[in-house]
Structure formats: structure tokens, C-alpha cells
C-alpha positions, 0 to 999 in steps of 0.5 A: 761314233768314230771314237766310241767304236775305236775304243771298243775295237781297241778293248776287244783286239788290243795288239793281236800277234797274228797281225803285227807279226806279219806287218809292222805296227804303226808305232814301229814305223814311227820309231824307224823314222825317228831312229833314222833322223837320229842317226842322220841328223844328231851329229855335229853342231846345231843339234838343238836346231836340227831337233826342232827341224826334225820335230816340225817335219814329223808334225807336218808328216803326221798332219798330211797323213791324218788329213789323207786318212780322214778324207777316206769316206765311210769312217772305217779307216778312222775307227781302225786307226783309233783301235790300233793307236789306243793302248787300253787293252795292251796296257792292261794286258802288260800290267796284268802279266806282271801280276801273273808273273809275281804270283808264279815267282819273283823272277817271273815278275821281274822278267815281266816288268822289265818289258814295260819299265826302263829301270833296272829290274835284276835286284827288285823285291816283290814290292819294287816289281809291283810298284813299277807295274802300278806306276807304269799303268798310271803313267801310260793310262794318260800317255796311251789312252786319255791323251790320244782320245783328247787329241783325237777329240780336238784335232781328229786323226791329224791331232791323234797322229801328231800326238803319237809321233811326238810321244814316240819321239819323246820316248826315243830321243827325249832323254837327257843323255849326252847324245839326246840333251840337245837333239831331243829337246824339242820333242821332250818339251812339246810332249810335255805340252801335249800331255799337260791337260790329259795328265790332269784329266786322267788324275781327275778321272781316277778320283771320279771312278774311285769316289776319292775327291777327298784326297784332291788337295793331297794329289795337288801337293804330291804331283809336283814331287814326281820327276815328270811335270805330267806323270806325277798327276795320274800317279799321285791320284792313283797313289792317294785313291788306293793308298799306295806309296808310289814313285820313290827310289829306283835304279837306272844303269846301276845307279840308285836314284833317290826320288821322293815317294808320292803319298809316302804314308801309303802302302809300300809292301805292294804285291800282285793283288795291288797290281790287279786292283790297279788294272781294275781302276784302269778299266773303270777310267776307260769306262768313264771316258766311254760315256762322253765318247758315246755322247759326242758320237750320238750328238754328231749323228743326230 
């Protein structure tokens, strides 16, 4: 029942400010560790080898901490760690905040979406803001919810912590910049590997809860259009299930990137209502994932 209870805990509490304003969130601690390694090791020759070594040390650390926590009797610690590291509630809250912002003003919408995406937001139109929020919801449904569940089912707390450390490392040093192209190579590639199956499971769950199996072939065709080998799957599934045009051009650091649209015939003039519709899908996918979590729990205690 650990997974089921952890999912419930996350859905009820999310990321309570009263707690994380007093103690550092585990993701913050992970980030500090990775940032320290980046500052100390990402210099001089053999940066790729140093990046590989850093990733191996992070994996070993996650494995050790996971085994220690799992050895604590009662299962309460596992439930708490799951509730903290799953991101369903916080994801839906952040995406919904963009819808609320857009309904207030375009400026408020831009301000809200800037908190969850890395692209330039200053000149975004209403449709750009909505599209960015919807894409973030689809991608992070996979990275922040389904993938952690998947690796917990396969590897328990050690599997979950290995995934979360790798995913955090990828978000910090996995970019193909001059500084991180070599040092972050291992983290980026391992993150791609760990997300390969969960991203496709997420796409399948989106089609399941929307009963849109008729667009399966279109999803398969469009997912590779995305710049990410994995993010394209939940985005393509959501785009075709709801008939939205996602991905497409966006601006990073003042430079326009002409990415192709996924489902380019879908709705492009997206708005706050479309964001709300997306969040409803996120919760339906969460509900679908709850069913096997409950079944696994009942099987283990029977």
C-alpha cells in the first residue's frame, strides 16, 4: 500500500510552504550537491569523464540512502518520501496558476508561466502562454509523476532516488551549452534512458483516459518531431487527444527557435480554458495510475 498512500499524500499536501520555508526540500539538497560537483569538477581536461564519475557517485549515493530509508520498519518513511518526491499536486497547482494569471491579465499569465518554463516569456501572446503551460503539464506529468512511480515500482526507494537525482542533474547540467556539453553528457543520456519507458506509458495513459485510441498512429508519427526523445510522447498524445497544436516556435535567450508543431492542424489559439482542460487530464491520468498502485498494494498484503 506504500505507493498508493504516497500518491494520496502528494495529492493532499503537495508542497506545503509552511514546511519547505523552514527546512530545505530534498530536491533543493540534490540541487546543491549537483551544483557543488559542477563548480568543483567541471573545469579543465576530461570533463566528460568527470561527468560520468559524478553521475556514478550520485547513483551510488542515491542507492545507499534509499537502502537505509527502506530498512526503517513500518513503511511510514517510504510513504513520506514518496509523498514528497511525487509532483502531481504541485504540477497541477503551477499549471493552474497560469490559467488564473491569464484570466486576470496577459502580464499575470506571463509572470506565472515564467516560473515553470525556460523560454523567454516577455513577448508571449495569450496563445503562447497557454501553449507553454500545457506543454509543461504534459512533459512534467511524465517526469514528475509517472516516471517516479515507475522506478519506485521497479526499484523501491533506491530506484526512485536514483531517478530523481538523475533527473535533477539533467535539469541542471544536461543542457548542450559550452559549459555543460561534456560534463553533463552522462546525466542527460542516462536521464533519456530512464525516461524512455515512462514517457511512452504516460502517452498511453493520456489516450486511455481520453478514450482517443483512434489517434495512436498520429501520436507515433508526431512524437519524433519533438526536440526531446521522450517529451514528445506525452505532448503528442495530449495534442492529438485534445486537438491542440503544441511544441512549435519559441524564443530562448532572445533567439527564435523554429521547432515544428506537433499536431500542426490542431487549435493554435489556446487560452486559459484549454489549460484548465489539460489539468483535468493530468488528474485523470493520476487516477488511472492509482488503480494499479492500489492493486499492487492489496496483492502484497494479501
